[in-house]
C-alpha positions as CSV (number, residue, x, y, z in Angstrom):
1,X,122.9,-74.9,-72.1
2,X,121.2,-78.5,-72.4
3,X,124.4,-80.3,-72.5
4,X,125.5,-78.3,-69.3
5,X,122.2,-79.3,-67.5
6,X,122.6,-83.0,-68.6
7,X,126.3,-82.9,-67.3
8,X,125.2,-81.5,-64.0
9,X,122.3,-84.1,-63.5
10,X,123.9,-87.2,-64.1
11,X,127.7,-86.6,-63.5
12,X,127.7,-83.8,-60.5
13,X,125.1,-85.0,-57.9
14,X,127.5,-86.0,-54.6
15,X,125.4,-89.5,-54.3
16,X,128.3,-90.7,-52.4
17,X,128.6,-87.9,-49.8
18,X,125.2,-88.4,-48.0
19,X,121.5,-87.4,-48.4
20,X,122.0,-83.8,-47.4
21,X,124.4,-83.0,-50.1
22,X,122.2,-84.5,-52.6
23,X,119.2,-82.5,-51.7
24,X,121.2,-79.3,-51.8
25,X,123.0,-80.5,-54.8
26,X,119.5,-80.9,-56.6
27,X,118.2,-77.6,-55.0
28,X,121.1,-76.1,-56.9
29,X,120.4,-77.8,-60.1
30,X,116.8,-76.5,-60.1
31,X,118.0,-73.1,-59.5
32,X,120.3,-73.4,-62.4
33,X,117.5,-74.8,-64.5
34,X,114.9,-71.7,-63.6
35,X,117.9,-69.7,-64.8
36,X,118.4,-71.4,-68.1
37,X,114.6,-71.1,-68.9
38,X,114.6,-67.2,-67.7
39,X,117.4,-66.8,-70.0
40,X,115.9,-68.6,-72.8
41,X,112.6,-66.9,-72.6
42,X,114.3,-63.5,-72.5
43,X,116.1,-64.5,-75.7
44,X,113.3,-65.7,-77.5
45,X,111.1,-62.6,-76.5
46,X,114.4,-60.4,-77.7
47,X,114.2,-61.9,-81.0
48,X,110.2,-61.7,-81.4
49,X,110.3,-57.9,-80.3
50,X,112.9,-57.0,-83.1
51,X,110.1,-57.9,-85.6
52,X,107.1,-56.4,-83.6
53,X,106.5,-52.4,-83.6
54,X,103.2,-50.2,-83.7
55,X,103.9,-47.0,-85.4
56,X,102.9,-44.1,-83.9
57,X,100.3,-42.6,-86.4
58,X,100.2,-39.2,-87.8
59,X,96.6,-38.2,-86.8
60,X,94.6,-35.3,-87.4
61,X,94.8,-32.5,-84.6
62,X,90.9,-32.5,-84.1
63,X,90.9,-36.3,-83.6
64,X,92.8,-36.0,-80.4
65,X,90.6,-36.9,-77.5
66,X,90.4,-35.3,-74.1
67,X,92.8,-36.9,-71.4
68,X,92.7,-36.5,-67.8
69,X,96.4,-36.3,-66.3
70,X,96.5,-37.9,-62.6
71,X,99.1,-36.8,-60.4
72,X,99.0,-39.3,-57.3
73,X,100.2,-37.9,-54.1
74,X,100.0,-39.2,-50.5
75,X,102.4,-37.0,-48.4
76,X,105.1,-35.6,-51.0
77,X,106.0,-32.0,-50.2
78,X,104.7,-29.2,-52.5
79,X,108.2,-28.3,-53.5
80,X,108.4,-31.8,-55.3
81,X,104.6,-31.6,-56.4
82,X,105.4,-28.2,-58.0
83,X,107.9,-29.8,-60.3
84,X,105.6,-32.4,-61.6
85,X,102.7,-30.2,-61.9
86,X,104.3,-27.4,-63.6
87,X,105.9,-29.6,-66.4
88,X,102.4,-31.2,-66.9
89,X,101.1,-27.7,-67.5
90,X,103.5,-27.2,-70.3
91,X,102.8,-30.6,-72.1
92,X,102.0,-30.0,-75.9
93,X,98.6,-30.8,-77.0
94,X,96.7,-29.6,-79.9
95,X,93.6,-28.2,-77.6
96,X,94.8,-27.6,-74.4
97,X,91.2,-27.4,-73.0
98,X,91.3,-31.1,-73.7
99,X,94.0,-31.8,-71.3
100,X,92.6,-32.0,-67.6
101,X,95.4,-32.1,-65.2
102,X,94.6,-33.0,-61.3
103,X,96.3,-33.4,-58.0
104,X,95.2,-36.6,-56.6
105,X,95.7,-35.9,-53.1
106,X,94.5,-38.8,-50.4
107,X,96.3,-36.8,-47.7
108,X,93.7,-34.1,-48.1
109,X,95.9,-31.3,-47.7
110,X,95.2,-27.6,-47.8
111,X,98.6,-26.7,-49.1
112,X,98.3,-28.9,-52.0
113,X,95.0,-27.6,-53.0
114,X,96.5,-23.9,-52.7
115,X,99.3,-25.1,-55.2
116,X,96.6,-26.8,-57.5
117,X,94.9,-23.4,-57.6
118,X,98.1,-21.4,-58.2
119,X,99.2,-23.4,-61.2
120,X,95.4,-23.4,-62.7
121,X,95.1,-27.2,-62.4
122,X,92.2,-29.2,-60.5
123,X,92.3,-30.9,-57.2
124,X,90.8,-33.8,-55.9
125,X,91.2,-34.5,-52.3
126,X,90.4,-37.7,-50.3
127,X,90.2,-38.2,-46.5
128,X,90.3,-41.5,-45.0
129,X,91.6,-43.6,-47.8
130,X,91.6,-47.2,-46.9
131,X,92.8,-48.6,-50.2
132,X,96.2,-46.9,-50.9
133,X,97.2,-45.8,-54.4
134,X,94.3,-47.7,-55.9
135,X,91.6,-45.9,-53.7
136,X,92.9,-42.4,-54.7
137,X,92.8,-43.2,-58.6
138,X,89.6,-45.0,-58.4
139,X,88.3,-41.9,-56.7
140,X,89.7,-39.8,-59.3
141,X,88.1,-42.0,-62.1
142,X,84.9,-41.4,-60.3
143,X,85.0,-37.7,-60.7
144,X,86.6,-37.4,-64.0
145,X,85.3,-38.2,-67.4
146,X,87.9,-38.1,-70.3
147,X,88.4,-41.3,-72.5
148,X,92.0,-41.5,-71.7
149,X,93.8,-41.4,-68.2
150,X,97.6,-40.4,-67.9
151,X,99.1,-41.4,-64.6
152,X,102.2,-39.9,-63.0
153,X,103.8,-40.5,-59.5
154,X,104.4,-37.4,-57.6
155,X,108.2,-37.0,-58.6
156,X,108.0,-37.9,-62.2
157,X,108.4,-35.0,-64.3
158,X,107.0,-35.3,-68.0
159,X,108.7,-33.9,-71.0
160,X,106.6,-31.5,-73.0
161,X,106.1,-34.4,-75.8
162,X,104.5,-36.8,-73.5
163,X,101.1,-36.6,-74.8
164,X,102.0,-36.1,-78.2
165,X,104.3,-39.4,-78.2
166,X,101.6,-41.6,-76.4
167,X,97.8,-40.5,-77.3
168,X,98.2,-41.3,-81.1
169,X,98.5,-45.0,-80.4
170,X,94.9,-45.1,-79.2
171,X,93.8,-43.8,-82.8
172,X,95.4,-46.7,-84.6
173,X,92.1,-48.7,-84.8
174,X,90.8,-45.4,-86.8
175,X,93.5,-44.9,-89.3
176,X,94.9,-47.0,-92.0
177,X,98.3,-46.9,-93.8
178,X,98.3,-46.8,-97.6
179,X,101.1,-45.9,-99.9
180,X,103.1,-45.0,-97.2
181,X,100.5,-42.2,-95.7
182,X,97.7,-42.8,-93.1
183,X,94.0,-41.8,-93.8
184,X,91.2,-42.1,-91.5
185,X,89.2,-45.3,-91.9
186,X,85.5,-45.3,-93.1
187,X,83.2,-46.3,-90.2
188,X,82.9,-49.8,-91.7
189,X,86.9,-50.0,-92.0
190,X,87.4,-49.4,-88.1
191,X,89.4,-52.3,-86.7
192,X,87.0,-53.3,-83.8
193,X,89.5,-56.1,-82.7
194,X,92.6,-53.7,-82.3
195,X,91.7,-52.2,-78.8
196,X,94.8,-50.2,-77.4
197,X,94.6,-50.4,-73.5
198,X,97.7,-49.0,-72.0
199,X,100.9,-47.1,-73.7
200,X,103.9,-47.4,-71.0
201,X,106.7,-45.3,-71.5
202,X,110.3,-46.0,-70.0
203,X,110.9,-45.2,-66.3
204,X,113.9,-42.7,-66.3
205,X,115.7,-41.0,-63.3
206,X,117.5,-37.6,-63.0
207,X,119.6,-38.6,-59.7
208,X,121.9,-41.2,-59.7
209,X,120.8,-44.6,-58.1
210,X,122.8,-46.2,-55.4
211,X,125.2,-48.1,-57.5
212,X,125.8,-45.0,-59.6
213,X,126.3,-42.8,-56.8
214,X,128.6,-44.8,-54.5
215,X,130.9,-46.2,-57.3
216,X,131.3,-42.7,-58.6
217,X,130.2,-44.0,-62.1
218,X,126.9,-41.7,-62.9
219,X,128.3,-41.3,-66.3
220,X,129.7,-44.7,-67.1
221,X,127.3,-46.9,-66.1
222,X,123.5,-47.1,-66.6
223,X,120.7,-46.7,-63.9
224,X,120.1,-50.3,-62.6
225,X,116.5,-50.0,-63.3
226,X,117.2,-49.3,-67.4
227,X,117.5,-52.9,-68.3
228,X,113.8,-53.6,-67.3
229,X,112.5,-50.3,-68.4
230,X,114.1,-50.1,-71.7
231,X,114.9,-53.6,-72.6
232,X,112.8,-56.4,-71.0
233,X,109.3,-54.4,-70.8
234,X,109.8,-53.7,-74.5
235,X,110.6,-57.2,-75.3
236,X,107.4,-58.1,-73.6
237,X,105.4,-56.3,-76.5
238,X,105.5,-59.3,-78.7
239,X,103.7,-61.4,-76.3
240,X,101.3,-58.6,-75.0
241,X,102.8,-59.1,-71.5
242,X,103.9,-55.3,-71.0
243,X,103.8,-54.3,-67.3
244,X,102.4,-50.8,-66.3
245,X,105.0,-49.7,-63.9
246,X,102.6,-47.2,-61.8
247,X,103.9,-43.9,-63.9
248,X,104.5,-42.4,-67.1
249,X,101.4,-44.2,-68.9
250,X,98.3,-43.3,-70.5
251,X,95.7,-45.9,-70.4
252,X,92.1,-46.3,-71.9
253,X,89.3,-45.4,-69.4
254,X,87.1,-48.0,-71.1
255,X,89.6,-50.5,-70.3
256,X,89.7,-49.5,-66.7
257,X,85.9,-49.6,-66.7
258,X,86.0,-53.0,-68.0
259,X,88.3,-54.4,-65.1
260,X,86.1,-52.1,-62.6
261,X,88.8,-49.8,-61.8
262,X,92.4,-50.0,-60.4
263,X,92.6,-53.4,-58.4
264,X,92.5,-53.1,-54.4
265,X,93.6,-56.5,-53.1
266,X,97.2,-56.3,-54.0
267,X,100.6,-54.2,-53.0
268,X,101.4,-53.9,-56.8
269,X,98.2,-52.4,-58.3
270,X,99.9,-51.4,-61.5
271,X,101.3,-54.8,-62.4
272,X,98.0,-56.3,-61.8
273,X,96.0,-53.6,-63.5
274,X,98.1,-54.4,-66.8
275,X,97.4,-58.1,-66.3
276,X,93.7,-57.6,-66.0
277,X,93.5,-55.0,-69.2
278,X,95.4,-57.9,-71.1
279,X,92.7,-60.5,-70.0
280,X,90.1,-58.2,-71.4
281,X,91.7,-58.5,-74.9
282,X,93.4,-55.0,-74.9
283,X,96.9,-54.6,-76.4
284,X,99.4,-53.1,-73.8
285,X,102.6,-51.4,-75.4
286,X,105.7,-50.0,-74.1
287,X,107.7,-47.4,-76.1
288,X,111.4,-46.7,-76.2
289,X,111.7,-43.1,-76.1
290,X,112.0,-41.8,-72.6
291,X,109.2,-39.1,-71.7
292,X,109.7,-38.7,-68.2
293,X,112.4,-38.4,-65.4
294,X,111.9,-39.0,-61.6
295,X,113.6,-39.6,-58.5
296,X,115.6,-43.0,-57.7
297,X,115.7,-44.4,-54.5
298,X,118.5,-43.0,-52.4
299,X,119.2,-45.2,-49.3
300,X,119.8,-48.9,-49.0
301,X,116.9,-49.2,-46.4
302,X,114.4,-47.7,-49.2
303,X,115.6,-49.6,-51.9
304,X,115.3,-52.9,-50.0
305,X,112.0,-52.1,-48.8
306,X,111.0,-51.2,-52.6
307,X,112.2,-54.3,-54.2
308,X,110.5,-56.4,-51.2
309,X,107.2,-54.9,-52.1
310,X,107.7,-55.3,-55.8
311,X,108.7,-59.3,-55.6
312,X,105.7,-60.0,-53.1
313,X,103.5,-58.0,-55.0
314,X,104.3,-59.6,-58.5
315,X,103.8,-62.9,-57.0
316,X,100.6,-61.9,-55.1
317,X,99.0,-60.1,-58.6
318,X,100.0,-63.6,-60.6
319,X,98.0,-65.4,-58.1
320,X,95.3,-63.1,-58.1
321,X,94.6,-63.1,-61.8
322,X,95.8,-66.6,-62.5
323,X,98.1,-65.1,-65.3
324,X,100.0,-68.4,-65.8
325,X,97.4,-70.6,-66.4
326,X,94.3,-68.3,-67.5
327,X,93.2,-69.0,-71.3
328,X,92.5,-65.4,-71.7
329,X,96.0,-64.8,-72.4
330,X,98.6,-66.3,-75.1
331,X,100.8,-68.8,-74.5
332,X,103.7,-66.4,-74.8
333,X,102.2,-63.9,-72.3
334,X,101.7,-67.1,-70.1
335,X,105.2,-68.0,-70.2
336,X,106.4,-64.6,-69.9
337,X,104.4,-64.3,-66.6
338,X,105.8,-67.9,-65.5
339,X,109.5,-66.6,-66.1
340,X,108.4,-63.4,-64.0
341,X,107.2,-65.7,-61.2
342,X,110.1,-67.8,-61.2
343,X,112.6,-64.7,-61.1
């Protein structure tokens, strides 16, 4: 790649063709240089991530903490909400009285409250919400108390194993592995420096995306979001730059309190939340095993709108948090965020 770029810079610029041609030639080389940088950054992250893994600990059943499960909804129909909430009620947990499930409805709709009553879960209605999803989730935080918070979008249906495959990570500072077995640490052995802030499971979808559907290739090509969710985000474990994707996640309430709740001045509150948690010294970790499935976008217009919002939001959040230049993140994390910014 280096030889190629040197060749492009010194032997291919059309100096004899005029100023406009030279300007466009330079812009093309800059674009190629950015591509080379992001490619090498990904390749390096892949090498590092192969040697980095947090092992899911086997913990005592009585040590599983309370967890609040938030299903965020704005205007989704009750049929869709039923699928998600019903699946949540079937999630495994040693003591089901410690798993508190909530509809977080900033539409403040009577039919959603009735559905919550039917499913024997809790309902948190919010009227006149001016802060979008962040306002909805912050309202839920103010009205709940568990040390862990699981977040789901309205269409994301969890497997019954979701909590059992995520919650134990938060107990890692309290357990130690000796002779192949884990035991609970004594009080003076607790690893105070190991703060688990967020566990992100992959995004997965039960309907074909636009490419799979239109190419009649549901069974032969992967969902186009798989590369980020099942490859890139996992590579970011090694630099502690995992992106919170807004759903399929368990978060430490203490971490959220340390960043004063979900951020308001961004259109991608999920991405910015993970950066702010990382800046507070918490570990964010992406797992490989799919635990949730949701709906992929089904129209070109909705896909363009979604991706435009993501692109604008990433730039906005990186600027809000100064993630590329802050001394509160490692060099590796800052390079990862620089790559995301350039992408």
